[in-house]
C-alpha positions, 0 to 999 in steps of 0.5 A: 443498495449500501451507501460508500459515503458512509464509509471513509478509506484509510491506508496504512503500511508496516512490517506485519498483519498487526495493524498495531505495527502500521503507520498511516500512509500519506496518501498522494503525496512524497511522503513514504512509509519506511518499514525495516524488519529481519527480512528487508528495508523498503519504502512504500508510496500509495496514490489514489485517484479521487481520493475520499479518506484519511488523514483528512485534508489529504490531496484528491489526487496526484500528478501521478495520474496526470502522467501519460503512463497513468491516465487510465489507472484508479491507483498505485501502489509503489516501493523500494526494497532491498533484502537481508538475504535471497530469494528465488523469483518463483516465491517473491510473491506480492497480493492479497489475504485474509485471515477469515473466509470470504466465500460467503460475501463473495459477489455476484460475477466474482469467478468471471472476474476472476477468470478474466484476469488471469487470463488477460491480466496475470496469468500466473495469480495463484489462489483461492478465494473459498479457503478459510484463510483465503489468497490471491498471490502472484510472483512479483516478476510477471505481476509488477507493471514496473520493476527496476534493478538498482546497484548491488549495495544501493540504497532503496532512496537512491533507487526509488529516486533513480527509477524515474522521471520527477513530476508535481512540486513540493509535498504532492511530487511523485516519481514515475517508475519506469522498466530498467535498471541502475549502476550493475542492475543492467548487467543483471538483467541481462545475464539472467535474460530479462526483456527490457519491456515490461509487457515482455517481462511479465510474459517471460516470466509466466514460464516457472523455469525463468522465475525459479532461475531468477534471485532477488540478491541481498543487498541490492535494491530494487523498484515495482510499481503495482497499478491498474484502473480496476479497483475504484477505492472512490465507489468501492467497486471493481471495475472490468471492461466485462463487468463493474461489481459494486463490493459495497453492495454486498455489505447490506443489512450488516452492521457498519464496521471496518472492512478490510482489503490487505496487499502484502510481499511475502515469501511463499515457501517459508509464509514470512512476511516482509510487509504488509499495505491494509485498505481499511473502510473505516465507518464515518460515524466511527471516525467522527466519534473518535475525533470528538473524543480527541477534541474532548479530551485535548479540550479537558487536558488544555483546562487541567493545563491552565489550572496548574499554570493557575495554581503554580502562579498564585503558590509563586505569588504568595511566595514572593509576598512571604519573602516580602514580609 
């Protein structure tokens, strides 16, 4: 069986699929990654229980997982956003996709797991894992565990701060988002017929017509939290009540290389990407090699600087002696 300790997790977030445009997420901290594009302004936070990843020295957990609402969760993706144009609820989706086929690497039990999730967790999840570019998307109205509707013109910082209660202190503090609304967002919930309870809201928007009728408005702030106890990023396995799938087991025989899982918020109709969160499993030996290279480079730069300073000092000394003559 492949050894998961040969890999280390790295999480980044950015405006598109290109990792070069991403910023590293400081997992389990109060720091967010801010994303601003022609489509929206957003902030993203990621929490992972038993985190064993980059950057080195990251907290292994978060007060988030000590809260009564999250003791059974293994990870959480929270984000606040404000759109720059309206989009209907049936078009704004969140989920996973790939730019290459994965059908030959799908683990045993995948179909069973997919059917269980669709039947018991998210009936609106749609996708094709066997396509050349596989995807699994769900409307955020029916898939987000928590949805807060903020005020018109409210900032993404303000809606996140007001979305729940703060727990923890300093760099590791976390705001536990709860279902609800702020400012005139409460009126939006009521007029749209959105249930106050998150479970009822998800069930309500399993119906297509309510999703089509709801509009995520331009310049209105929203806050969401997506979490569950099914993905274990510490052991890189999928843990469902009906079975456990050690995903890394199916990499046996393959050379060590980076493997990625990406979450994307996008427009289903236009295919416009709003933001991407990339979970990358990086070979530990690759990280060690890169760190060694950086250390060598830093030492070389320091040595060159010292030699330059010494040369400048000798030049200044010679100049002073010439002046005395």
